[in-house]
C-alpha positions in Angstrom: 88.4 100.4 87.7 89.7 98.3 84.8 91.4 94.9 85.2 95.0 96.1 84.4 94.8 99.0 87.0 93.5 96.5 89.6 96.4 94.2 89.0 98.9 97.1 89.1 97.5 98.2 92.5 97.8 94.6 93.9 101.4 94.3 92.6 102.3 97.6 94.1 100.8 96.6 97.5 102.6 93.3 97.5 106.0 94.9 96.6 105.6 97.6 99.2 104.9 95.0 101.9 107.7 92.8 100.8 110.4 95.6 100.7 109.1 97.0 104.0 109.6 93.7 105.8 113.0 93.1 104.2 114.1 96.6 105.2 112.8 96.1 108.8 114.8 92.9 109.1 117.9 94.3 107.6 118.1 97.7 109.3 116.2 97.0 112.6 116.6 93.2 113.3 120.1 93.1 112.1 119.8 90.5 109.3 123.0 90.3 107.2 123.4 88.6 103.9 126.8 87.4 105.0 125.1 85.2 107.6 122.5 84.0 105.2 124.0 83.5 101.8 125.7 80.1 101.5 129.4 79.6 101.1 131.2 77.4 98.5 132.5 74.2 100.0 135.3 72.2 98.4 135.8 68.5 98.8 139.4 67.6 98.2 141.0 64.1 97.9 144.8 63.7 97.7 145.8 60.3 96.3 149.5 59.2 96.5 150.8 56.0 95.0 154.3 54.4 95.0 156.2 51.2 95.2 158.6 50.6 98.0 161.9 48.8 97.1 162.8 47.3 100.5 164.6 50.3 102.0 163.2 52.6 104.7 160.3 54.5 103.3 159.3 58.1 104.0 156.6 60.2 102.3 155.6 63.6 103.6 153.3 66.5 102.5 151.6 69.5 104.1 148.0 69.3 105.4 145.7 72.3 105.6 144.6 73.8 109.0 141.9 76.1 110.1 142.7 79.8 109.7 140.9 83.1 109.7 139.6 82.7 106.2 139.5 78.9 105.8 137.8 76.1 107.7 138.9 72.5 107.2 136.6 69.7 108.3 135.8 66.0 107.7 139.5 65.1 107.5 140.3 61.5 106.6 143.9 60.1 106.6 144.4 56.6 105.1 147.5 54.6 104.4 147.3 51.0 105.3 150.5 49.4 106.5 152.2 52.8 107.0 153.0 54.7 110.2 151.6 58.2 110.3 152.8 61.1 112.3 151.7 64.7 112.3 154.1 67.6 112.9 152.5 71.0 113.7 154.5 74.2 113.8 153.4 77.9 113.6 154.2 77.8 109.8 152.7 74.5 108.7 150.9 71.2 109.6 152.9 68.3 108.0 151.9 64.7 107.6 154.7 62.0 107.5 154.1 58.4 106.4 156.9 56.0 107.2 157.8 52.3 107.3 161.0 50.4 108.1 162.3 48.3 105.2 159.0 48.6 103.2 158.5 46.5 100.2 155.0 46.7 98.6 152.7 48.8 96.5 151.2 51.6 98.6 148.3 54.0 98.2 147.7 56.9 100.5 144.4 58.7 100.5 144.0 62.0 102.3 140.7 63.9 102.0 139.0 66.9 103.6 136.4 69.6 103.1 137.4 73.2 102.9 135.3 76.3 103.2 137.2 79.4 102.2 136.4 83.1 102.4 137.9 85.6 100.1 140.3 88.1 101.6 140.8 91.8 100.7 142.9 94.3 102.6 143.2 98.1 102.3 146.7 99.4 103.0 146.6 102.9 104.5 148.3 105.4 102.2 150.0 107.1 105.2 152.0 104.1 106.4 155.7 104.4 106.2 158.2 101.5 106.3 159.2 101.0 110.0 162.9 101.5 110.9 162.9 98.2 112.9 160.7 95.3 113.9 160.4 92.9 116.8 163.0 90.2 116.8 160.4 87.7 115.6 160.5 89.3 112.2 164.2 88.7 111.7 163.5 85.3 110.1 161.3 87.0 107.5 163.9 89.6 106.6 166.9 87.3 106.1 168.6 86.4 102.8 168.6 82.7 101.6 170.1 80.8 98.7 167.0 81.4 96.6 165.9 84.7 98.1 169.1 86.7 97.6 168.3 89.8 99.5 171.8 91.3 99.3 172.6 90.4 95.7 173.6 93.6 93.8 171.0 93.0 91.1 168.3 92.8 93.8 169.6 95.8 95.7 169.7 98.0 92.5 166.3 96.8 91.2 164.6 97.4 94.6 166.0 100.9 95.0 165.1 101.7 91.4 161.5 100.6 91.9 161.3 102.4 95.2 162.5 105.6 93.7 161.6 108.5 96.0 158.5 106.8 97.6 158.4 106.8 101.4 155.0 105.3 101.9 154.7 101.5 102.1 151.6 101.3 99.9 153.3 103.0 97.0 156.5 101.0 97.4 154.6 97.7 97.5 152.5 98.7 94.5 155.6 99.5 92.5 157.3 96.2 93.4 154.1 94.3 92.6 153.5 95.9 89.2 157.1 95.1 88.2 156.9 91.4 89.1 153.4 91.0 87.8 154.5 92.4 84.4 157.2 89.8 84.0 156.6 86.9 81.6 154.9 83.8 83.0 156.5 80.4 82.3 156.0 77.1 84.1 159.6 76.3 84.9 160.3 72.9 86.5 162.3 72.9 89.7 163.4 75.9 91.7 163.7 79.4 90.2 165.5 81.8 92.6 165.0 85.5 92.8 168.1 86.6 90.8 167.3 84.1 88.0 163.8 85.4 87.7 165.1 89.0 87.5 167.6 88.1 84.8 165.3 86.0 82.6 162.4 88.5 83.0 160.1 85.5 83.3 159.3 82.9 85.9 156.6 80.7 87.3 154.7 81.4 90.5 157.5 80.4 92.8 160.2 82.4 90.9 158.0 85.6 90.9 157.2 85.1 94.6 160.9 84.8 95.5 161.8 87.9 93.5 159.0 89.9 95.1 160.0 88.6 98.5 163.7 89.4 98.0 163.0 93.0 97.0 160.5 93.5 99.8 163.1 92.3 102.4 165.7 94.5 100.9 163.5 97.4 101.5 162.9 96.2 105.2 159.4 94.8 104.6 159.1 91.3 106.1 157.8 88.6 103.7 157.1 84.9 103.6 156.1 82.5 100.8 152.8 80.6 101.0 152.3 77.3 99.3 148.9 75.9 98.5 146.2 75.0 96.0 143.9 76.9 93.7 140.7 74.9 94.2 139.1 74.5 90.8 136.9 71.4 90.2 138.5 68.5 88.5 141.8 66.6 88.8 145.1 68.5 89.1 148.8 67.9 89.9 149.9 71.5 90.2 150.2 73.5 93.3 150.5 77.3 93.6 152.7 79.8 95.5 152.1 83.3 96.5 153.5 85.7 99.1 152.5 87.5 102.3 154.0 90.8 103.5 153.9 92.0 107.1 152.3 95.4 107.1 150.9 97.2 110.2 150.7 94.0 112.2 148.9 91.9 109.5 150.2 89.3 107.0 148.7 90.6 103.8 148.6 88.3 100.7 149.8 89.1 97.2 149.7 86.8 94.1 152.1 88.2 91.5 151.2 85.5 89.0 147.5 86.1 88.8 147.4 89.7 89.7 145.8 89.7 93.2 147.1 92.8 95.1 146.4 92.6 98.9 143.7 90.1 98.3 143.0 86.4 97.5 139.9 84.8 95.9 137.7 82.4 97.8 139.4 79.3 96.3 143.0 79.8 97.5 143.8 77.1 100.0 146.9 77.7 102.1 148.9 74.5 103.0 152.2 75.9 104.4 154.3 79.0 105.0 157.9 79.1 104.0 160.1 78.1 101.0 159.2 74.4 101.1 158.4 71.7 98.6 154.9 70.3 98.7 156.1 66.7 98.6 159.2 65.0 99.9 159.7 61.2 99.6 162.2 58.4 99.4 164.1 58.0 96.1 163.2 55.5 93.4 159.7 54.6 94.5 157.8 55.7 91.4 155.9 58.3 93.4 152.8 59.7 91.8 149.9 61.9 93.1 146.8 63.8 92.1 144.3 66.0 93.7 140.6 65.4 93.0 138.6 68.6 93.7 134.8 69.0 93.8 132.8 72.1 94.6 129.5 72.2 96.2 127.6 75.2 97.6 126.3 74.4 101.1 124.1 76.4 103.5 126.1 78.7 105.7 127.0 76.9 108.8 125.8 79.9 110.8 122.5 80.0 109.1 120.3 77.9 111.4 121.8 79.5 114.6 121.3 83.0 113.1 117.7 82.3 112.1 116.8 80.6 115.3 117.8 83.7 117.2 115.9 86.1 115.0 112.2 86.6 114.2 110.0 86.9 111.2 111.6 84.0 109.3 110.3 80.5 108.6 113.0 78.8 110.7 111.9 80.6 113.9 108.2 80.2 113.1 108.5 76.5 112.3 111.1 75.6 114.9 108.9 73.0 116.6 108.3 71.3 113.3 112.1 71.0 112.7 112.4 69.3 116.0 109.7 66.7 115.1 110.2 65.7 111.5 110.7 68.4 108.9 114.2 69.0 107.8 115.3 72.5 107.0 116.7 71.5 103.6 113.3 70.1 102.6 111.6 73.4 103.4 114.3 75.3 101.5 113.6 73.2 98.5 109.8 73.6 98.7 110.2 77.4 98.8 112.1 77.5 95.5 109.6 75.5 93.5 107.6 78.6 92.8 110.8 80.2 91.4 111.2 77.2 89.1 107.6 77.5 88.0 108.1 81.2 87.4 110.9 80.4 85.0 108.5 78.3 83.0 105.8 81.0 83.1 108.3 83.6 81.9 109.7 81.3 79.2 106.3 80.5 77.8 104.5 83.9 78.1 107.2 86.4 77.6 109.9 84.6 75.6 107.4 82.5 73.7 109.1 79.1 74.1 106.9 76.1 73.4 107.2 73.2 75.8 105.6 69.8 76.3 103.2 70.3 79.1 102.5 73.5 81.0 104.6 72.7 84.1 106.4 69.6 82.9 109.9 71.3 82.8 109.5 72.5 86.4 108.3 69.1 87.6 111.1 67.2 85.9 113.7 69.8 87.1 112.3 69.2 90.6 112.8 65.5 90.2 116.4 66.0 89.0 117.5 67.6 92.3 118.5 64.3 93.8 120.5 63.1 90.8 121.9 66.1 89.0 121.0 67.9 85.8 123.1 65.8 83.3 122.1 62.4 84.6 118.5 63.6 84.8 118.4 64.8 81.2 120.1 61.6 80.0 117.7 59.4 81.8 114.7 61.6 80.7 115.6 61.4 77.0 116.5 57.7 77.2 113.2 56.7 78.8 111.2 58.8 76.3 112.9 57.1 73.4 112.3 53.6 74.8 108.6 54.2 75.6 107.9 55.9 72.3 109.4 52.9 70.5 107.3 50.5 72.6 104.1 52.5 71.8 104.5 51.6 68.1 103.7 47.8 68.5 101.1 48.6 71.1 99.2 50.7 68.6 99.5 48.0 66.0 97.8 45.4 68.2 95.0 47.8 68.9 95.2 48.2 72.7 92.7 50.6 74.4 94.2 53.8 75.7 94.3 53.1 79.5 95.8 49.6 79.3 98.3 50.9 76.8 99.4 53.6 79.3 99.7 50.9 82.0 102.1 48.9 79.8 104.1 52.0 78.9 104.4 52.8 82.6 105.9 49.3 83.2 108.3 50.0 80.3 109.3 53.3 82.0 110.1 51.5 85.3 112.0 48.8 83.5 114.0 51.4 81.5 115.0 53.2 84.6 116.1 50.0 86.2 118.0 49.0 83.1 119.7 52.3 82.9 120.9 52.0 86.5 122.3 48.5 85.8 124.1 49.6 82.7 125.6 52.7 84.4 127.0 50.5 87.2 128.3 47.8 84.8 130.1 50.3 82.6 131.2 52.3 85.7 130.3 55.6 84.3 131.4 57.9 87.1 129.7 60.9 85.6 126.4 59.1 85.7 126.9 57.4 89.1 123.9 59.4 90.4 121.7 57.3 88.1 121.3 54.9 90.9 118.7 57.3 92.1 116.7 57.6 88.9 113.8 55.9 90.5 113.1 59.3 91.9 111.9 60.4 88.5 108.1 60.7 88.4 107.1 57.6 86.4 103.6 58.8 85.6 104.8 62.1 84.1 107.3 60.3 81.9 104.6 57.9 80.7 102.1 60.6 79.8 104.8 62.7 78.2 105.9 59.8 76.0 102.3 59.4 74.8 102.0 63.1 74.0 105.4 63.2 72.2 104.4 60.2 70.1 101.1 61.9 69.1 103.0 65.1 68.2 105.3 63.2 65.9 102.2 61.7 64.2 100.3 65.0 63.9 103.1 67.6 63.5 106.0 65.7 62.2 109.4 64.6 63.6 111.2 67.9 63.0 108.6 70.0 64.8 108.6 67.5 67.7 112.4 67.7 68.0 112.2 71.5 68.1 109.7 71.5 70.9 111.8 68.9 72.8 114.9 71.1 72.6 112.9 74.1 73.9 111.6 71.9 76.7 115.1 70.8 77.7 116.3 74.4 77.7 113.5 75.5 80.1 114.0 72.4 82.1 117.7 73.2 82.6 116.9 76.8 83.5 114.4 75.7 86.1 116.8 73.2 87.5 119.5 75.8 88.1 117.1 78.2 89.8 115.7 75.5 92.1 119.0 74.0 92.9 120.5 77.4 94.0 121.3 77.0 97.7 121.6 80.8 97.9 117.9 81.2 96.8 116.8 78.5 99.2 118.5 80.2 102.2 117.1 83.6 101.2 113.6 82.2 101.0 113.9 80.7 104.5 115.2 84.0 105.9 112.9 86.2 103.8 109.7 84.2 103.1 108.1 87.5 102.1 110.0 87.2 98.8 107.1 85.0 97.7 105.1 88.2 97.4 107.5 89.2 94.7 107.1 85.9 92.9 103.3 86.4 93.0 103.7 89.9 91.7 105.8 88.6 88.8 103.1 86.1 87.9 100.5 88.7 88.1 102.5 91.0 85.8 103.2 88.2 83.3 99.5 87.2 83.5 98.4 90.6 82.4 101.1 90.8 79.7 99.6 91.8 76.3 102.8 92.8 74.5 104.5 90.8 71.8 106.6 87.9 72.8 110.4 87.9 72.2 110.2 84.9 69.8 107.5 86.8 67.8 109.8 89.8 67.6 112.4 87.6 66.0 109.9 85.9 63.8 108.4 89.1 62.5 111.7 91.1 62.5 111.2 92.0 58.8 107.9 93.6 59.6 109.4 95.6 62.4 112.1 96.9 60.0 
């Protein structure tokens, strides 16, 4: 039996065993990816600032609550010198900050974490619009100053769009398509339903009111929902969508962004009803901003699910978790082979040239505690410093080992100096550089020596090219190893390592041409 055939047999056996165990867990033991795959978690901070002028002060806004698809945690409410009161109703959770004859500069900080699950509903095609509802729905069918249910324009438009349809799914689809097709324009202030219909363009609140008015006219209860679209960064814009009461459920629709009977996993509801997100006393110079950060965390049900199941590392190593080993450490260790696999694939299949065989994976591993961008900045900075220091050390004729010792001290001093500089300049993006001491000092030192030798032997241009390729592979390894989803899957399905081994065996027996060589010799192929 030849070598390649032996390797193919081994790979086949490993893959059969791996998929058999995964299938047994999924179909027999009841493993579900919903319970294992992590969910995105949003950290939100609302900062409100204003100057009171001696009159009675009042500032109010809406606060998120736990619902079927959103979980709010780690809530912090700050506002020194102000009285805080919370008002909770079936439609909203409102926070009020007040003070009698206030005269000062105030800052209110309200922060929380939100974990949101996307929603999607299927409306039965056989449902008809009910003739009447329970009395509790009267409020969601009435006409208002800005939702003019009985205006002739709204009546005629709703009847025209309804046409001969009798099923609620068809009617709602027709209304939705019409409003969604209207032009989008960020009007300031309030745009009522009639104005939106006349102008044939509106912002999210104008479109929502028009959709709501026509739905109510056709005897479908509706309510407006105000909230935030959680995208990382700083923002001062809120969003508004609508919910229709169909077959006992409040089903969401976003006529601005085209979400029919569904919402993405970053829509945070703050209140129901036609409200303003903020109300405050006049002439106080009120300003606000939302700072939003996104982080993928392990599913909060993961540990409980795995502890109650078998054939996973959490159940096997449960006693170790009780003693000293944290589950997040084990998760990280299990994805290191994936980071190494990225390096192996890049070098052997793609044909990328890097400094050191596993240097990109090792450095990507060390970046986990500080982030990719701060890690790459510190890596390049330290390399430049140590390479520059090596020049005078060579001139004075130091032996190799003492020279490396001096360069190692230079690496440590560079890391410390970089931390001090980042703190003095208050670079928020690089605040994680306070942890750059986690970088492997010995690896940086040896790498600096090797890069300097490459510059001398191969030239500066060639060295820079290799460095760029090294940084690319380093970044790819970082993203693979920092994936919380892969970490959780490795805990639940440790047999996936058989697949990683199989990939390495396949790459190790690869005798085909590399992708970079295909590009290099493309003229020959032609």
